[in-house]
C-alpha positions in Angstrom: 63.5 101.0 113.3 67.0 100.5 112.0 69.9 102.8 112.7 70.3 103.8 109.1 66.6 105.0 108.8 66.8 106.9 112.1 70.1 108.7 111.7 71.1 108.1 108.1 74.4 110.0 108.6 75.8 109.4 105.2 72.8 110.6 103.2 72.4 113.6 105.4 76.0 114.6 105.1 76.0 114.0 101.3 73.2 116.4 100.6 74.7 119.4 102.5 76.0 122.4 100.6 79.6 123.2 101.1 79.8 125.6 104.0 82.0 127.1 106.7 81.8 123.7 108.5 83.5 121.9 105.6 86.1 124.6 105.3 86.9 124.5 109.1 87.2 120.7 109.0 89.5 121.0 105.9 91.7 123.6 107.6 92.1 121.7 110.9 92.8 118.4 109.3 94.9 120.0 106.6 97.1 121.9 109.1 98.1 118.6 110.7 98.6 117.0 107.3 100.9 119.8 106.2 103.3 119.1 109.1 103.0 115.4 108.4 104.1 116.2 104.9 106.8 118.5 106.1 108.2 116.0 108.5 107.9 113.2 105.9 109.9 115.1 103.3 112.4 116.7 105.7 114.9 113.9 105.0 115.2 115.2 101.4 117.0 118.2 102.7 118.5 117.0 106.0 120.2 113.9 104.5 122.0 115.8 101.9 123.5 118.1 104.6 124.3 115.3 107.1 126.3 113.3 104.5 128.1 116.4 103.2 129.1 117.4 106.8 130.3 113.9 107.7 127.5 113.5 110.4 126.2 110.5 108.4 127.2 108.1 105.7 125.2 107.1 102.6 124.3 103.7 104.2 123.2 105.5 107.4 121.0 107.7 105.3 119.5 104.6 103.8 118.8 103.4 107.3 117.1 106.8 108.1 114.7 106.4 105.2 114.2 102.7 105.9 113.4 103.3 109.6 111.1 106.1 108.7 109.0 103.7 106.7 109.3 100.9 109.2 107.7 103.3 111.7 105.1 104.4 109.1 104.2 100.8 108.2 103.5 100.0 111.9 101.8 103.3 112.5 99.5 103.0 109.5 98.5 99.5 110.5 97.9 100.3 114.2 96.0 103.6 113.3 93.5 101.7 111.2 92.5 99.5 114.1 92.6 102.4 116.6 90.6 104.6 114.3 87.8 102.1 113.7 87.7 101.1 117.4 88.2 104.3 119.3 87.2 106.9 116.6 88.9 109.2 114.1 89.2 112.1 116.6 91.2 110.2 119.3 93.5 108.7 116.7 94.5 111.8 114.8 95.3 113.7 118.0 97.4 110.8 119.4 99.5 110.4 116.3 100.1 114.2 115.9 101.5 114.3 119.4 103.8 111.4 118.7 105.6 112.9 115.7 105.6 116.4 117.2 107.5 115.4 120.3 109.8 113.0 118.5 110.7 115.8 116.0 111.7 118.2 118.8 113.9 115.5 120.3 115.5 114.8 116.9 116.9 118.4 116.8 119.2 117.5 119.7 120.4 114.0 118.4 124.1 113.6 119.3 124.8 111.2 116.4 123.2 109.5 113.5 122.3 106.4 115.4 120.1 108.4 117.9 118.6 110.4 115.0 117.7 107.2 113.2 116.0 105.8 116.4 114.0 109.0 116.8 113.1 108.9 113.1 111.4 105.5 113.7 109.3 107.0 116.4 108.4 109.9 114.1 107.4 107.4 111.5 104.8 105.8 113.8 102.9 109.2 114.0 103.5 110.0 110.3 102.0 106.7 109.1 99.0 107.1 111.3 98.3 110.7 110.3 98.1 109.8 106.6 95.6 107.0 107.2 93.3 109.0 109.6 93.5 112.4 108.0 92.4 111.4 104.5 89.8 108.9 105.7 88.3 111.5 108.1 87.9 114.1 105.4 86.4 111.5 103.1 83.5 110.9 105.5 82.5 114.6 105.7 82.6 115.8 102.0 79.7 115.2 99.6 80.3 113.0 96.6 79.8 115.7 94.0 83.0 117.4 95.0 84.8 114.8 97.1 87.6 114.2 94.6 88.5 117.9 94.4 88.5 118.4 98.2 90.6 115.3 98.9 93.1 116.0 96.2 93.6 119.5 97.6 94.2 117.9 100.9 96.9 115.9 99.2 98.2 119.2 97.8 98.6 120.5 101.3 100.5 117.4 102.3 102.9 117.5 99.4 103.4 121.3 99.8 105.7 120.1 102.6 108.1 119.0 99.9 108.8 122.5 98.4 108.4 124.0 101.9 111.3 121.8 103.2 113.3 122.6 100.1 112.8 126.3 100.5 113.4 126.4 104.3 116.4 124.1 103.9 117.9 126.4 101.2 117.5 129.4 103.5 118.4 127.7 106.8 120.8 124.7 106.4 123.8 126.5 104.8 123.8 129.1 107.7 122.4 127.2 110.7 122.7 123.5 109.9 120.0 120.9 109.7 118.7 120.8 113.3 116.3 123.7 113.0 114.4 121.7 110.4 113.2 119.4 113.1 112.4 122.2 115.5 110.0 123.7 113.0 108.3 120.3 112.5 107.9 119.6 116.2 106.7 123.1 117.2 104.2 123.3 114.3 102.8 119.8 115.0 102.2 120.6 118.7 100.5 123.9 117.9 98.1 122.1 115.5 97.5 119.4 118.1 96.2 122.1 120.5 94.0 123.7 117.8 92.5 120.4 116.7 91.1 119.5 120.1 87.7 120.7 119.1 87.5 118.8 115.8 84.3 116.8 115.8 84.0 113.0 115.5 82.7 111.5 112.2 78.9 111.0 112.4 79.2 108.1 110.0 81.6 106.3 112.4 79.4 107.1 115.4 76.4 105.6 113.6 78.3 102.4 112.8 79.2 102.1 116.5 75.5 102.3 117.6 76.1 105.8 119.2 73.0 107.2 117.5 72.2 109.9 120.0 75.7 111.4 119.6 75.5 111.1 115.8 72.1 112.7 115.7 73.1 115.6 118.0 76.2 116.2 115.9 74.4 116.0 112.6 71.9 118.6 113.7 74.7 121.0 114.6 76.3 120.4 111.2 73.1 120.8 109.3 72.3 124.0 111.2 75.7 125.5 110.3 75.7 124.3 106.7 72.1 125.4 105.9 72.5 128.9 107.4 68.7 128.9 108.0 67.8 127.8 104.5 65.8 124.6 103.9 67.8 121.5 103.0 66.9 118.9 100.4 65.7 115.6 101.9 68.3 112.9 102.4 68.1 109.9 100.1 66.9 107.1 102.5 67.5 103.4 102.4 70.9 103.4 100.6 73.1 102.6 103.6 75.6 99.7 103.2 75.2 96.6 105.3 77.5 96.3 108.3 80.6 94.4 107.1 83.1 92.6 109.3 86.8 92.9 108.7 86.9 89.4 107.2 85.0 90.5 104.2 88.0 92.4 103.0 89.6 89.1 102.1 86.6 87.9 100.1 85.1 89.2 96.8 84.1 91.8 96.0 86.1 93.8 98.6 89.2 91.7 98.0 89.7 93.2 94.6 89.6 96.7 96.0 92.1 95.7 98.7 94.5 94.3 96.1 94.2 97.4 93.9 94.6 99.8 96.8 97.7 97.9 98.1 99.4 97.7 94.7 98.9 101.4 93.8 100.2 102.5 97.2 103.3 100.3 96.9 104.0 101.8 93.5 103.5 105.4 94.5 105.4 105.2 97.8 108.4 103.6 96.0 108.2 106.3 93.3 108.3 109.1 95.9 110.8 107.7 98.3 112.9 105.9 95.8 113.3 108.9 93.5 111.9 112.2 94.7 113.2 112.2 98.2 116.7 111.2 96.9 117.1 114.1 94.5 119.3 116.3 96.7 121.5 113.3 97.6 121.8 112.3 93.9 122.8 115.9 93.0 125.4 116.0 95.8 126.9 112.7 94.7 127.1 113.9 91.2 129.4 116.8 92.3 127.0 119.7 93.1 127.4 121.7 96.3 124.8 121.4 99.0 123.5 124.8 98.1 123.3 123.9 94.4 121.5 120.6 95.1 118.9 122.4 97.3 118.3 125.0 94.5 117.9 122.4 91.8 115.6 120.3 94.0 113.5 123.4 94.9 112.9 124.2 91.2 112.0 120.6 90.3 109.7 120.0 93.3 107.7 123.2 92.6 105.9 120.9 90.2 104.4 118.9 93.1 101.6 121.3 94.1 100.8 121.9 90.5 100.5 118.2 89.9 98.1 118.0 92.9 96.0 120.9 91.6 95.7 119.1 88.3 94.7 115.9 90.1 92.2 117.8 92.1 90.2 118.9 89.1 90.8 115.8 87.0 89.6 113.4 89.7 86.0 114.7 89.5 86.1 115.9 85.9 87.3 112.7 84.1 87.3 110.2 86.9 89.9 108.6 89.2 90.9 105.7 86.9 91.5 107.8 83.8 93.5 110.4 85.8 95.7 107.7 87.4 96.3 105.9 84.0 97.1 109.1 82.1 99.5 110.4 84.7 101.2 107.0 85.0 101.7 107.0 81.2 103.2 110.5 81.3 105.5 109.4 84.1 106.8 106.5 82.0 107.6 108.8 79.0 109.2 111.6 81.0 111.1 109.1 83.2 112.5 107.5 80.1 113.7 110.8 78.8 115.2 112.2 82.0 118.5 110.3 82.1 119.4 111.4 78.6 118.8 115.1 78.8 122.5 115.8 79.7 124.0 118.2 82.1 122.4 121.4 80.7 120.6 122.8 83.7 117.6 124.3 81.8 116.7 121.1 80.0 117.3 118.9 83.1 115.2 121.1 85.3 112.4 121.4 82.8 112.1 117.7 82.2 112.5 117.0 85.9 109.8 119.6 86.7 107.2 118.0 84.4 108.2 114.5 85.7 107.3 115.7 89.2 104.0 117.2 88.0 103.0 113.8 86.5 104.1 111.9 89.7 102.1 114.2 92.0 98.9 114.0 90.0 99.0 110.4 91.0 99.9 111.2 94.6 96.9 113.5 94.9 94.5 110.9 93.6 95.9 107.7 95.0 96.6 108.9 98.6 93.9 111.5 99.0 91.0 110.3 96.9 91.0 106.8 95.5 92.1 104.4 98.3 90.0 105.8 101.2 86.8 105.7 99.0 87.0 102.0 98.2 85.8 100.6 101.6 82.8 100.8 103.9 82.8 103.2 106.9 83.0 100.5 109.6 86.2 99.1 108.2 87.5 102.1 106.2 90.5 102.9 108.4 91.5 99.3 108.9 91.3 98.6 105.1 93.1 101.9 104.3 95.6 101.1 107.0 96.3 97.7 105.5 96.8 99.2 102.0 99.1 101.9 103.5 100.9 99.3 105.6 101.8 97.3 102.5 102.7 100.5 100.6 105.0 101.7 103.4 106.5 98.2 103.9 107.8 98.3 100.3 109.7 101.5 101.1 111.6 99.8 104.0 113.7 97.9 101.5 113.5 100.3 98.6 116.3 102.7 99.9 118.8 99.9 99.8 117.7 98.9 96.3 118.0 102.6 95.2 121.5 102.8 96.7 122.6 99.7 94.8 121.0 100.8 91.5 122.4 104.3 91.8 125.9 102.9 92.6 125.9 100.6 89.6 123.8 102.4 87.0 123.3 105.9 88.2 119.9 107.7 87.9 119.2 105.6 84.8 119.0 102.4 86.9 116.7 104.1 89.5 114.3 105.3 86.9 114.2 102.0 85.1 112.8 100.5 88.3 110.3 103.3 88.6 109.1 102.9 85.0 108.5 99.2 85.5 106.4 99.9 88.5 104.4 102.5 86.6 103.6 100.0 83.9 102.4 97.5 86.6 100.1 100.2 88.0 98.6 101.0 84.6 97.7 97.3 84.1 96.2 96.9 87.6 94.1 100.1 87.6 92.9 99.4 84.0 92.0 95.8 84.7 90.8 95.7 88.3 90.2 99.3 89.3 86.7 100.7 90.1 85.4 104.2 89.6 84.1 105.9 92.7 83.7 109.4 91.2 80.2 110.9 91.9 79.1 107.9 93.9 78.1 107.9 97.6 80.5 106.1 100.0 77.7 103.8 101.0 77.2 102.8 97.4 80.9 102.1 96.8 81.1 100.1 100.0 78.0 98.1 99.2 78.8 97.3 95.5 82.4 98.4 95.0 82.7 97.0 91.4 79.5 98.5 90.1 
């Protein structure tokens, strides 16, 4: 008898009602993802303060951002192979420890050179956490509500952006930027301890031939989820064939790999070529550090709202329609933003809705769309490759942003972002697939159906 017919992990997980088990997994994974998001976005507040105090220069700030993404690029790639080889549980604990310890050390950096070196180490853990966290949650949640759960996971990640803006506004003017890293490090290590009891993915265990472990774990999950009530029978015989990594580079999975890579290149450049630079842009335009933090806080409050919209739209109207609609809104608002003038109310309003449109895409592309496109046995490696290419683009984008801002101001930066949005619309419209409501095994077996 085959492994799929004896354990059938995917079908058994997909027919479960949402229960305390799913909520516990969501909270444990989400807690680590929050501090990943906090640490990821901490540069948005820290860099404005370091350049204002003379601790750093604008080129050194660009190095900070670039080294972050060099580390994240390597971390995302390595995490994919570790996660598929040694399991989801081992990998997400390992990467959480890396960026937690490095964040604590960064609080005591004597100069910007040391801080930038530590930031590279932080990046290794940050890149790995994004890949493993979303992919792990993808493998536990049933397809009828998968988009909503994963988009809310993205909402937890991006809540790190307003959190860093708020904490920076309250902390940095009085105590400086160093406590920002202490908070990240201590929080990550607390979550590392709490997550030690997070279970392995039964889907992954089954692909590794560890059927006894998968069966025992599935029975525990079913007992908790059912609460003693009878469960509907699993749909048998729909498992995807085992696929080696090489199939990623042949049709039909090659199309998914290309789409996943392009959309993550675009959205990473959008976030870290515009959003993260907002405080620095404001400071360079003459605002004080306190004013720049306040303006940024108002604008980035749109990020969790955008994620919430993405959470409901992903299941209600589908992934592709949500991505294309939000991309078009970003083009329109991005074209308006440079011409709204210096009137704070108008600038903050347009900026707020621009962030909403951007973070609808963040929720769907990071949390939902890309992890769904690939079979379980190569999911983390495929997602890792897409994230590697997405992060690699951001290694050079800070220097492009500095050059464009120096020559053309915010208008030049937004012109680049609009061009990337148009590319994304074409790619998702022409090559994108729709995983909404489909089992992961179906998408992996026939991704363009």
